[in-house]
Backbone as a chain_set.jsonl record, in Angstrom:
{"seq": "MDIVNPIYIQILALIAALASAAAAFFSAFLMPKQLRLMVKQINQSDKQSKQRSTVDTLLREKENSFSREIRSKFADLRRVGTDFTKLACEFNNHNKNIGNGEQEEKIQADNDVVLTILNNYEFMCLGVKKGVFDEELYCLMNRSNLLRDWKCLRLYIEKLRDDTEIKTLYCEFEWLAKRWENEKQ", "coords": {"N": [[62.602, 1.648, 26.632], [60.955, 0.901, 23.0], [60.92, 2.82, 20.074], [58.464, 3.268, 17.967], [59.423, 2.372, 14.329], [58.78, 5.042, 12.242], [58.519, 5.021, 9.45], [56.993, 2.551, 9.203], [54.682, 3.356, 10.615], [53.6, 4.775, 8.218], [53.65, 2.747, 6.222], [51.33, 0.917, 7.882], [49.105, 3.017, 7.96], [49.024, 3.667, 5.157], [48.637, 0.898, 4.381], [46.03, 0.926, 5.233], [44.464, 2.92, 4.179], [44.479, 2.057, 1.442], [43.331, -0.504, 1.862], [40.763, 0.354, 2.805], [39.718, 2.052, 0.548], [39.344, -0.067, -1.587], [37.198, -1.142, -0.528], [35.741, 0.368, -0.35], [35.051, 0.766, -3.224], [34.704, -1.852, -4.073], [32.299, -2.163, -2.989], [31.036, 0.09, -3.674], [30.667, -1.145, -7.023], [29.667, -3.395, -6.123], [27.381, -2.863, -4.944], [25.48, -1.893, -6.373], [24.556, -3.557, -8.27], [23.622, -5.842, -6.613], [21.276, -4.068, -5.829], [19.828, -4.325, -8.22], [19.5, -7.172, -8.592], [17.711, -7.621, -6.118], [15.648, -5.963, -6.896], [14.702, -7.363, -8.908], [13.96, -9.753, -7.885], [11.828, -8.826, -6.367], [10.076, -8.237, -8.707], [9.612, -10.087, -9.869], [8.269, -11.454, -8.033], [6.41, -9.946, -7.601], [4.799, -10.445, -10.175], [4.319, -12.883, -10.475], [2.423, -13.22, -7.987], [0.611, -11.473, -8.886], [0.072, -13.078, -11.263], [-1.168, -14.926, -9.921], [-3.317, -14.627, -8.727], [-4.624, -13.999, -10.796], [-5.283, -16.398, -11.769], [-6.412, -17.233, -9.671], [-9.271, -16.155, -9.664], [-10.161, -16.186, -11.832], [-10.607, -18.728, -11.959], [-12.111, -19.274, -9.371], [-14.272, -18.245, -10.814], [-14.807, -19.663, -12.995], [-15.316, -22.25, -11.276], [-18.012, -21.394, -10.374], [-21.215, -22.007, -9.507], [-23.603, -19.596, -10.402], [-22.383, -18.109, -12.135], [-21.437, -20.328, -13.91], [-23.763, -20.801, -15.045], [-24.923, -18.2, -15.964], [-23.084, -17.7, -18.051], [-23.661, -19.948, -19.718], [-26.146, -19.568, -20.366], [-25.859, -17.002, -21.545], [-24.34, -17.812, -23.561], [-26.325, -19.471, -25.452], [-27.957, -16.883, -25.982], [-26.387, -15.833, -27.789], [-25.804, -18.101, -29.44], [-28.547, -18.273, -30.685], [-28.602, -15.873, -32.227], [-29.441, -13.648, -30.763], [-29.946, -10.318, -31.243], [-28.584, -8.078, -29.996], [-28.29, -5.293, -29.588], [-31.264, -4.523, -30.017], [-32.041, -5.771, -27.946], [-30.73, -3.802, -25.906], [-32.457, -1.781, -26.542], [-34.871, -2.615, -26.099], [-34.644, -3.311, -23.223], [-34.102, -0.865, -22.129], [-37.126, 0.618, -23.172], [-38.113, -1.226, -21.094], [-37.593, -0.172, -18.58], [-38.779, 1.771, -18.63], [-41.181, 0.972, -18.105], [-43.063, 0.046, -20.297], [-44.485, -2.681, -22.139], [-45.214, -6.028, -22.259], [-46.806, -8.631, -19.891], [-45.362, -11.508, -19.455], [-43.585, -11.343, -21.6], [-41.79, -8.728, -21.375], [-40.822, -9.822, -18.686], [-38.847, -12.022, -19.756], [-37.382, -10.074, -21.549], [-36.421, -8.739, -19.227], [-34.883, -10.846, -17.906], [-33.018, -11.694, -19.861], [-31.526, -9.274, -20.387], [-30.266, -9.145, -18.003], [-28.581, -11.65, -17.71], [-26.822, -10.446, -19.546], [-25.695, -8.194, -18.415], [-24.587, -8.679, -16.141], [-22.971, -10.366, -17.697], [-21.256, -8.537, -18.567], [-20.344, -6.874, -16.782], [-18.473, -8.632, -15.223], [-16.594, -8.691, -16.921], [-15.698, -6.17, -17.062], [-15.02, -5.827, -14.313], [-13.057, -7.405, -14.73], [-10.797, -6.621, -16.571], [-10.452, -3.799, -15.329], [-9.026, -4.955, -13.18], [-6.828, -5.616, -14.644], [-6.124, -3.273, -16.078], [-5.327, -1.996, -13.82], [-2.975, -3.158, -12.727], [-3.777, -5.084, -10.723], [-4.261, -7.872, -11.718], [-2.412, -10.416, -14.089], [-1.768, -9.336, -17.333], [-1.118, -10.745, -19.502], [-1.76, -13.227, -19.083], [-3.997, -13.869, -18.283], [-4.73, -13.023, -21.335], [-3.923, -15.242, -22.486], [-5.428, -16.959, -21.363], [-8.086, -15.761, -21.894], [-8.509, -14.269, -24.02], [-9.821, -14.945, -26.695], [-12.444, -15.335, -26.251], [-12.997, -13.247, -24.906], [-12.684, -10.841, -27.074], [-14.336, -12.019, -28.528], [-16.881, -11.607, -27.493], [-16.754, -9.006, -26.863], [-17.369, -7.985, -29.722], [-19.767, -8.711, -29.98], [-21.132, -7.383, -27.825], [-20.451, -4.657, -28.435], [-21.989, -2.564, -29.747], [-24.726, -2.888, -28.246], [-23.48, -1.992, -25.375], [-23.098, 0.524, -26.575], [-25.348, 1.699, -26.984], [-26.373, 1.512, -24.501], [-24.603, 3.121, -23.166], [-25.727, 5.223, -24.299], [-28.303, 5.684, -23.902], [-28.166, 5.672, -21.177], [-26.245, 8.244, -21.211], [-24.0, 7.578, -19.872], [-20.922, 7.91, -20.419], [-18.97, 6.524, -19.758], [-19.519, 3.343, -19.495], [-18.706, 0.31, -18.986], [-16.071, 1.353, -19.855], [-13.395, 0.132, -19.275], [-13.4, -2.514, -20.546], [-13.977, -2.403, -23.176], [-11.733, -0.546, -23.618], [-9.739, -2.598, -23.084], [-10.225, -4.871, -25.076], [-10.014, -3.865, -27.469], [-7.555, -2.667, -26.781], [-6.197, -5.515, -27.651], [-7.256, -6.104, -30.102], [-5.719, -4.833, -31.539], [-3.332, -6.483, -31.498], [-1.167, -8.993, -32.766], [-1.691, -12.121, -32.599]], "CA": [[61.337, 1.423, 25.341], [61.3, 0.215, 21.403], [59.911, 3.405, 19.612], [58.289, 2.695, 16.248], [60.155, 3.202, 13.04], [58.02, 6.245, 11.203], [58.188, 4.092, 7.998], [56.018, 1.065, 9.712], [53.42, 3.798, 10.49], [53.585, 4.794, 7.237], [53.331, 1.937, 5.443], [50.356, 0.874, 8.093], [48.534, 4.225, 7.127], [48.877, 3.43, 3.682], [47.686, -0.291, 3.934], [44.653, 1.014, 5.646], [43.994, 3.649, 2.945], [43.917, 1.196, 0.34], [42.013, -1.652, 1.833], [39.581, 1.142, 2.609], [39.443, 2.226, -0.755], [39.48, -1.34, -2.316], [36.368, -1.866, 0.266], [34.75, 1.347, -0.782], [35.526, 0.459, -4.76], [34.449, -3.115, -4.422], [30.735, -1.711, -1.77], [30.276, 0.648, -5.36], [30.485, -2.049, -7.725], [28.484, -4.959, -6.21], [25.746, -3.046, -4.264], [24.191, -1.91, -7.256], [24.213, -5.278, -8.558], [22.501, -6.361, -5.215], [20.021, -3.682, -5.32], [18.871, -4.97, -9.359], [18.984, -8.413, -8.293], [16.732, -7.337, -5.2], [14.428, -5.339, -7.71], [14.693, -8.103, -9.967], [13.329, -10.683, -7.334], [10.674, -8.348, -6.307], [9.218, -7.668, -10.024], [9.255, -12.119, -10.014], [7.191, -11.692, -7.098], [5.0, -9.187, -8.214], [4.561, -11.103, -11.085], [3.802, -14.486, -9.425], [1.147, -12.638, -7.272], [-0.406, -11.043, -9.871], [-0.489, -14.597, -11.83], [-1.998, -15.985, -9.134], [-4.556, -13.728, -8.385], [-5.56, -14.215, -11.655], [-5.994, -17.782, -11.99], [-7.383, -17.985, -8.65], [-10.03, -15.182, -10.252], [-10.931, -17.544, -13.295], [-10.762, -20.688, -11.169], [-13.476, -19.38, -8.849], [-15.639, -17.835, -11.685], [-15.37, -21.371, -13.665], [-16.43, -23.224, -10.209], [-18.982, -20.634, -9.616], [-22.499, -22.636, -10.39], [-24.014, -19.159, -10.616], [-21.413, -17.881, -13.427], [-21.422, -21.002, -15.065], [-25.386, -20.375, -15.438], [-24.87, -17.168, -16.492], [-22.238, -18.147, -19.121], [-24.242, -20.792, -20.451], [-27.418, -18.658, -20.999], [-25.062, -16.025, -22.848], [-24.246, -18.78, -25.367], [-27.506, -19.388, -25.937], [-28.608, -16.363, -26.664], [-25.768, -15.797, -29.07], [-26.301, -19.276, -30.799], [-29.738, -18.039, -31.382], [-28.349, -14.883, -33.102], [-30.019, -12.606, -30.422], [-29.749, -8.839, -31.553], [-28.331, -7.216, -28.746], [-28.743, -3.739, -29.507], [-32.396, -4.3, -29.713], [-32.347, -6.421, -26.358], [-30.839, -2.566, -25.009], [-33.401, -0.785, -26.503], [-36.215, -3.141, -25.017], [-34.232, -2.616, -21.733], [-34.872, 0.817, -21.801], [-38.416, 0.357, -23.171], [-38.648, -2.377, -19.874], [-37.231, 0.575, -17.498], [-39.99, 2.991, -18.986], [-42.432, 0.436, -17.847], [-43.315, -0.331, -21.554], [-44.309, -3.23, -22.485], [-46.365, -6.772, -21.81], [-46.089, -9.238, -18.526], [-44.475, -12.655, -19.721], [-42.535, -10.797, -22.746], [-40.999, -8.107, -20.487], [-39.744, -11.036, -18.255], [-37.879, -12.488, -20.579], [-36.408, -9.116, -22.009], [-35.448, -8.529, -17.772], [-33.947, -12.038, -17.639], [-31.91, -11.5, -21.019], [-30.494, -8.332, -20.007], [-29.823, -9.719, -16.325], [-28.047, -12.247, -18.118], [-25.662, -9.453, -20.173], [-25.041, -6.948, -18.274], [-23.461, -10.16, -15.558], [-21.321, -10.876, -18.309], [-20.152, -7.308, -19.023], [-19.837, -6.188, -15.379], [-17.512, -9.452, -14.81], [-15.393, -8.2, -17.7], [-15.332, -5.24, -16.369], [-13.994, -6.267, -12.872], [-11.522, -8.171, -14.668], [-10.488, -5.402, -17.523], [-10.316, -2.864, -14.604], [-7.645, -5.453, -12.52], [-5.634, -5.84, -15.716], [-5.553, -2.367, -16.572], [-4.498, -1.225, -12.564], [-1.959, -4.373, -12.762], [-4.188, -6.243, -9.995], [-4.159, -8.743, -12.247], [-1.553, -10.167, -14.982], [-2.64, -8.936, -18.339], [-0.285, -11.442, -20.424], [-1.79, -14.888, -18.636], [-5.095, -13.283, -18.732], [-5.238, -12.731, -22.254], [-3.881, -16.625, -22.895], [-7.017, -17.378, -20.673], [-9.139, -15.411, -22.022], [-8.343, -13.343, -25.309], [-10.468, -15.211, -27.966], [-13.72, -15.387, -25.384], [-13.752, -11.36, -24.27], [-12.754, -10.413, -28.101], [-15.876, -12.451, -29.088], [-18.173, -10.814, -26.433], [-17.011, -7.516, -27.259], [-17.932, -7.911, -31.401], [-20.892, -9.474, -30.14], [-21.767, -6.457, -27.207], [-19.903, -3.835, -28.648], [-22.833, -2.239, -30.255], [-25.14, -2.952, -26.818], [-22.778, -1.349, -24.823], [-23.086, 1.927, -27.103], [-26.828, 1.955, -26.83], [-26.662, 1.955, -22.95], [-24.084, 4.345, -22.832], [-26.348, 6.685, -25.197], [-29.25, 5.684, -23.18], [-28.156, 6.161, -19.466], [-25.902, 9.32, -20.741], [-22.623, 7.796, -19.363], [-20.224, 7.96, -21.484], [-17.835, 5.664, -19.269], [-19.72, 2.451, -19.118], [-17.564, -0.349, -19.448], [-15.21, 1.5, -20.928], [-12.22, -0.67, -19.32], [-13.687, -3.403, -20.973], [-13.777, -1.689, -24.671], [-10.071, -0.572, -23.635], [-8.857, -4.108, -23.311], [-10.823, -5.434, -26.273], [-9.563, -2.955, -28.516], [-5.98, -3.386, -27.259], [-5.848, -7.002, -27.864], [-7.73, -6.464, -31.094], [-4.42, -4.326, -32.136], [-2.331, -7.172, -31.03], [-1.202, -9.508, -33.595], [-1.581, -13.288, -31.99]], "C": [[61.883, 1.568, 23.985], [60.108, 1.935, 21.185], [60.027, 2.96, 17.73], [58.726, 3.146, 15.258], [58.593, 4.158, 12.35], [57.181, 5.822, 9.982], [57.39, 3.378, 8.226], [54.782, 1.873, 10.006], [53.001, 4.387, 9.654], [52.749, 3.971, 6.294], [52.017, 1.489, 6.099], [48.997, 1.638, 7.776], [48.013, 4.031, 5.535], [48.213, 2.257, 3.389], [46.033, 0.378, 4.18], [44.054, 1.472, 4.626], [43.331, 2.619, 1.871], [42.619, 0.017, 0.691], [40.185, -1.052, 2.089], [39.038, 1.721, 1.616], [39.023, 1.075, -1.782], [37.742, -1.799, -1.617], [35.358, -1.072, -0.238], [34.246, 1.492, -2.078], [34.156, -1.169, -4.626], [32.399, -2.806, -3.929], [30.138, -0.949, -3.214], [29.746, -0.129, -6.11], [29.637, -3.2, -7.524], [27.185, -4.382, -5.702], [24.913, -2.573, -5.3], [23.724, -3.401, -7.945], [23.31, -5.896, -7.758], [20.989, -5.842, -5.391], [19.52, -4.311, -7.144], [18.607, -6.181, -8.829], [17.712, -8.492, -6.984], [15.422, -6.923, -5.728], [13.816, -6.673, -8.368], [13.74, -9.407, -8.925], [12.09, -10.102, -6.913], [9.659, -8.354, -7.726], [8.828, -9.086, -10.331], [8.426, -12.122, -9.31], [5.858, -11.075, -7.149], [4.426, -9.757, -9.36], [3.496, -12.413, -10.906], [2.545, -14.134, -8.698], [0.316, -12.405, -8.564], [-1.093, -12.417, -10.775], [-1.516, -15.36, -11.055], [-3.32, -15.534, -8.645], [-5.29, -13.735, -9.634], [-6.014, -15.516, -11.916], [-6.771, -18.412, -10.953], [-8.855, -16.87, -8.92], [-10.869, -15.783, -10.754], [-11.172, -18.727, -12.904], [-12.532, -20.305, -10.366], [-14.701, -18.803, -9.927], [-16.082, -19.43, -12.597], [-16.162, -22.21, -12.89], [-17.625, -22.696, -9.761], [-20.257, -21.209, -10.105], [-23.25, -21.071, -11.091], [-23.755, -18.522, -12.156], [-21.329, -18.774, -14.846], [-22.821, -21.164, -15.995], [-25.257, -19.497, -16.496], [-24.985, -17.264, -18.111], [-23.397, -18.98, -19.994], [-25.746, -20.303, -21.582], [-26.995, -17.86, -22.11], [-25.006, -16.456, -23.921], [-25.199, -19.097, -25.899], [-28.096, -18.205, -26.537], [-27.492, -15.5, -28.125], [-25.767, -16.759, -30.319], [-27.363, -18.791, -31.316], [-29.58, -16.819, -32.031], [-29.431, -13.652, -32.262], [-29.331, -11.211, -30.894], [-29.605, -8.298, -30.275], [-28.269, -6.291, -28.831], [-30.231, -3.706, -29.27], [-33.122, -4.613, -28.514], [-32.232, -4.739, -25.425], [-31.95, -1.863, -25.476], [-34.836, -1.255, -25.805], [-35.782, -2.942, -23.36], [-34.441, -1.351, -21.292], [-36.076, 1.183, -22.139], [-38.723, -0.403, -21.753], [-38.293, -1.276, -18.66], [-38.231, 1.523, -17.55], [-41.202, 2.574, -18.233], [-43.208, 0.244, -19.08], [-43.465, -1.476, -21.396], [-45.601, -4.541, -21.741], [-45.572, -7.904, -20.586], [-44.559, -10.058, -19.139], [-43.494, -12.235, -20.604], [-41.56, -9.955, -21.835], [-40.199, -9.04, -19.618], [-38.58, -11.683, -18.746], [-36.85, -11.488, -20.789], [-35.449, -8.619, -20.47], [-34.607, -9.36, -17.713], [-32.695, -11.837, -18.497], [-30.805, -10.779, -20.554], [-29.926, -8.046, -18.719], [-28.606, -10.337, -16.676], [-26.226, -11.418, -18.635], [-25.077, -8.818, -19.294], [-24.384, -7.549, -16.939], [-22.272, -10.301, -15.985], [-20.337, -9.485, -18.128], [-20.001, -6.561, -17.286], [-18.838, -7.508, -14.502], [-16.132, -9.145, -15.928], [-14.992, -7.141, -17.373], [-14.661, -4.899, -15.69], [-12.914, -6.439, -14.004], [-10.327, -7.362, -15.849], [-9.845, -4.167, -16.282], [-8.977, -4.031, -13.817], [-6.846, -5.309, -13.351], [-5.186, -3.902, -15.638], [-4.563, -1.443, -14.981], [-3.375, -1.98, -12.213], [-2.387, -5.243, -11.379], [-3.996, -7.46, -11.029], [-3.227, -8.822, -13.71], [-1.826, -10.069, -16.222], [-1.753, -10.226, -19.521], [-1.391, -13.071, -20.032], [-3.124, -14.692, -18.827], [-5.869, -13.617, -20.387], [-4.961, -14.179, -23.187], [-5.255, -16.979, -22.319], [-7.809, -17.166, -21.944], [-9.731, -14.605, -23.575], [-9.47, -13.45, -26.441], [-12.06, -15.012, -27.493], [-14.115, -13.75, -25.332], [-13.691, -10.618, -25.666], [-14.496, -10.863, -28.744], [-17.21, -11.721, -28.744], [-18.096, -9.494, -26.706], [-17.278, -7.396, -28.857], [-19.324, -7.942, -30.861], [-21.994, -8.102, -29.58], [-21.554, -5.226, -27.173], [-21.381, -2.728, -28.756], [-24.15, -1.786, -28.835], [-24.593, -1.982, -25.86], [-23.302, 0.121, -25.141], [-24.135, 2.72, -26.926], [-27.043, 1.723, -24.98], [-25.857, 3.185, -22.853], [-25.417, 6.094, -23.495], [-27.639, 7.143, -24.149], [-29.494, 6.359, -21.629], [-27.507, 7.97, -19.769], [-24.95, 9.294, -20.187], [-22.26, 7.016, -20.207], [-18.958, 7.099, -21.547], [-18.432, 4.271, -18.972], [-19.241, 1.135, -19.777], [-16.848, -0.294, -20.304], [-13.515, 1.061, -20.645], [-12.524, -1.967, -20.256], [-13.577, -3.51, -22.814], [-12.154, -1.342, -25.093], [-9.467, -1.98, -23.661], [-8.954, -4.42, -24.638], [-9.965, -5.155, -27.415], [-7.953, -3.087, -28.748], [-5.498, -4.593, -27.62], [-6.189, -7.121, -29.132], [-6.54, -5.945, -32.432], [-3.385, -5.144, -31.768], [-2.395, -7.976, -31.979], [-0.774, -10.892, -32.552], [-1.413, -14.388, -32.544]], "O": [[62.936, 2.147, 23.719], [59.054, 2.192, 21.766], [60.84, 2.632, 16.866], [58.55, 4.348, 15.054], [57.516, 3.615, 12.102], [56.027, 6.01, 9.596], [56.63, 3.343, 7.259], [53.726, 1.301, 9.735], [51.87, 4.81, 9.895], [51.671, 4.228, 5.758], [51.135, 1.495, 5.24], [47.976, 1.055, 7.41], [46.923, 4.222, 4.996], [47.382, 2.203, 2.482], [45.096, 0.273, 3.388], [43.205, 0.801, 4.039], [42.153, 2.431, 1.565], [41.547, -0.242, 0.145], [39.077, -1.521, 1.829], [37.834, 1.968, 1.686], [38.365, 1.386, -2.775], [37.12, -2.703, -2.174], [34.26, -1.528, -0.556], [33.229, 2.155, -2.287], [33.019, -1.254, -5.09], [31.465, -3.269, -4.584], [29.082, -1.27, -3.759], [28.517, -0.145, -6.176], [29.038, -3.845, -8.385], [26.109, -4.965, -5.832], [23.7, -2.773, -5.232], [22.657, -4.014, -7.975], [22.295, -6.442, -8.191], [19.94, -6.474, -5.263], [18.455, -4.913, -7.002], [17.428, -6.382, -8.54], [16.887, -9.406, -6.991], [14.337, -7.301, -5.285], [12.618, -6.955, -8.331], [12.772, -9.908, -9.497], [11.122, -10.848, -7.059], [8.446, -8.498, -7.572], [7.813, -9.306, -10.991], [7.479, -12.814, -9.683], [4.719, -11.458, -6.881], [3.25, -9.415, -9.481], [2.32, -12.666, -11.168], [1.583, -14.881, -8.881], [-0.502, -13.175, -9.068], [-2.28, -12.703, -10.926], [-2.394, -16.142, -11.42], [-4.222, -16.255, -8.219], [-6.499, -13.502, -9.621], [-7.173, -15.687, -12.293], [-7.454, -19.436, -10.971], [-9.59, -16.983, -7.938], [-12.033, -15.982, -10.405], [-11.847, -19.605, -13.442], [-13.635, -20.786, -10.625], [-15.901, -18.991, -9.729], [-17.148, -20.024, -12.758], [-17.195, -22.784, -13.237], [-18.304, -23.278, -8.915], [-20.484, -20.901, -11.275], [-23.525, -21.18, -12.286], [-24.573, -18.441, -13.072], [-21.233, -18.475, -16.036], [-22.945, -21.507, -17.171], [-25.407, -19.794, -17.681], [-25.867, -17.124, -18.958], [-23.922, -18.425, -20.959], [-26.144, -20.511, -22.728], [-27.455, -17.876, -23.252], [-25.366, -15.973, -24.995], [-25.091, -19.061, -27.124], [-28.743, -18.367, -27.572], [-27.866, -14.825, -29.084], [-25.745, -16.538, -31.53], [-27.346, -18.777, -32.546], [-30.64, -16.525, -32.583], [-30.112, -12.873, -32.929], [-28.102, -11.143, -30.864], [-30.575, -8.098, -29.545], [-28.086, -5.906, -27.676], [-30.615, -2.939, -28.387], [-34.182, -4.17, -28.071], [-33.075, -4.362, -24.611], [-32.489, -1.208, -24.584], [-35.645, -0.56, -25.189], [-36.526, -2.497, -22.486], [-34.895, -0.94, -20.224], [-36.446, 2.173, -21.508], [-39.802, -0.051, -21.275], [-38.831, -1.608, -17.604], [-38.558, 2.103, -16.515], [-42.059, 3.34, -17.793], [-44.399, 0.304, -18.774], [-42.732, -1.902, -20.503], [-46.542, -4.247, -21.004], [-44.368, -8.046, -20.375], [-43.396, -9.674, -19.262], [-42.399, -12.769, -20.428], [-40.499, -10.504, -21.538], [-38.977, -9.08, -19.767], [-37.513, -11.822, -18.149], [-35.687, -11.677, -20.432], [-34.27, -8.265, -20.456], [-33.459, -8.978, -17.484], [-31.557, -11.808, -18.029], [-29.654, -11.157, -20.339], [-29.294, -7.047, -18.376], [-27.563, -9.885, -16.203], [-25.072, -11.667, -18.288], [-23.846, -8.818, -19.309], [-23.482, -6.814, -16.539], [-21.156, -10.363, -15.469], [-19.177, -9.38, -17.73], [-19.311, -5.559, -17.098], [-18.529, -7.357, -13.32], [-14.946, -9.371, -15.685], [-13.768, -7.014, -17.348], [-13.807, -4.026, -15.846], [-11.991, -5.634, -14.126], [-9.125, -7.627, -15.829], [-8.716, -3.721, -16.485], [-7.838, -3.653, -14.091], [-5.829, -4.764, -12.923], [-4.127, -3.444, -15.21], [-3.612, -0.662, -15.014], [-2.683, -1.483, -11.324], [-1.555, -6.015, -10.903], [-3.0, -8.039, -10.595], [-3.135, -7.836, -14.442], [-2.39, -11.132, -16.48], [-2.343, -10.242, -20.601], [-1.614, -13.868, -20.943], [-3.58, -15.448, -19.685], [-6.949, -14.146, -20.652], [-5.508, -14.365, -24.274], [-6.146, -17.294, -23.108], [-8.124, -18.003, -22.79], [-10.864, -14.442, -24.028], [-9.97, -12.48, -27.011], [-12.864, -14.565, -28.311], [-15.179, -13.203, -25.623], [-14.524, -9.715, -25.749], [-15.419, -10.191, -29.204], [-18.187, -11.39, -29.416], [-19.101, -8.791, -26.806], [-17.418, -6.201, -29.113], [-20.094, -7.116, -31.35], [-23.017, -7.712, -30.142], [-22.076, -4.497, -26.329], [-21.722, -2.146, -27.726], [-24.407, -0.621, -28.53], [-25.361, -1.078, -25.532], [-23.818, 0.836, -24.282], [-24.141, 3.94, -26.76], [-28.16, 1.881, -24.487], [-26.386, 4.232, -22.482], [-25.669, 7.261, -23.194], [-27.946, 8.257, -23.725], [-30.353, 7.075, -21.113], [-27.901, 8.892, -19.054], [-24.49, 10.356, -19.768], [-22.724, 5.983, -20.689], [-18.191, 6.871, -22.483], [-17.825, 3.786, -18.017], [-19.382, 0.932, -20.983], [-16.65, -1.076, -21.233], [-12.583, 1.406, -21.372], [-11.478, -2.406, -20.735], [-13.194, -4.464, -23.491], [-11.516, -1.588, -26.117], [-8.598, -2.231, -24.497], [-7.984, -4.309, -25.387], [-9.36, -5.956, -28.128], [-7.264, -3.342, -29.736], [-4.307, -4.688, -27.914], [-5.676, -8.088, -29.696], [-6.424, -6.324, -33.597], [-2.319, -4.537, -31.669], [-3.533, -8.064, -32.441], [0.223, -10.838, -31.832], [-1.324, -15.413, -31.868]]}, "num_chains": 1, "name": "protein.A"}
C-alpha cells in the first residue's frame, strides 16, 4: 500500500484554503455589486410603474366625457372672469338656504364644477405625495394647468377653509402648487 506523502496533503489543504479564500473574496466583491444592480432594476421598475399609473390616470380623465365637460365649464368660468372668492361666499350662503331659485341653482352648479376640479387635483397631488404617481412626469404634463388653477382658486380654498373651519381642505393641492411655484422650469 502506498502511503500518501504528507507534503501532498499539505499542498492540497493549502490549495483548498486558497480556493475557499478566493471564492469568499469574489463573493464579497461581487455580491454587493449584484445587490446594487438588483436595487437599481427594482427602482427602475417602480419608476416605470408610477409613470404608467400617472399616464393611465391622466388619459382616463381626458377620455372621460364628464371630466371633459367639467373642465370646459371651469374654463368658461375662468374666461368670463368669475370671482371665485365671491362664489365661495355665495356657496356658503346657499348652504344656509339664503338666495332665490334660479340664481341659487347657478351658484350650486358653478360650485359643483369648482369642487370637482379641486377634488381631482387633490386626488392627483395626494398620489404624488404618497409616491403612487410620478411627480416628474405629472409636472411635465400638467404643471402650467395646476399652477394656473391654484392661482385662480387659492382664495376660494381659503374661504372654504374659513367657513368650514377645516384648515386641511385641499392641502395636498396647495402643497404641490407651492412646491412647483418655488421650482424654476
